Every structure is written in structure tokens, then in C-alpha cells.
C-alpha positions, -999 to +999 in steps of 0.1 A: -554-174+317-558-207+336-582-213+364-566-243+381-549-276+379-565-311+377-550-345+381-570-369+361-567-396+334-558-382+300-587-401+283-612-379+302-598-347+285-585-359+251-611-337+232-603-306+253-565-312+248-570-316+211-591-284+209-566-264+229-590-258+257-567-275+281-529-279+283-506-303+301-485-279+321-457-304+329-446-338+316-449-357+349-474-386+350-488-401+382-494-438+385-530-448+388-546-478+405-575-475+380-598-463+408-622-434+408-641-420+437-670-396+436-681-382+469-713-363+476-737-360+505-762-388+507-791-365+503-777-353+470-781-387+454-815-378+439-805-344+426-809-346+389-775-329+381-757-354+404-776-384+389-768-373+354-731-367+362-728-401+379-744-418+349-721-400+325-690-410+346-701-446+346-706-445+308-671-430+303-655-457+324-672-483+302-653-469+272-621-486+261-590-466+272-571-451+242-535-464+240 
């Protein structure tokens, strides 16, 4: 049973797709301008979970995109 829908680049979920944890519910693709935005309250910038997530996202973006 699904819990929602996300629109995001495939490279971020390749492992989950391969494991069957996620599915692609329809074949439509959305064009991307290669931009990502992460919004959180300014006071949350020092919250360890937020910092770790931001660092992880930046590391992921440094990875070459699979073709």
C-alpha cells in the first residue's frame, strides 16, 4: 500500500526502485532545470538532523548522474 507520490530525479531513488521499495506509477517525465531547493526555518540550520541531511544532499549532488 502506497503512502504518497514524489516528483524527484530518478538517480535519487535508483536503489529503492531496484529493491522494489518504490515504483514509478506512470511513464510521464517532467523536465528539470537541474535545480534543487531545500527550505527550512533559519533557526533549524543548526539542528543536527537538518545539518546531516543537507550535507548528504550536497554529497549526492556531487555524484555523476547515471545515464
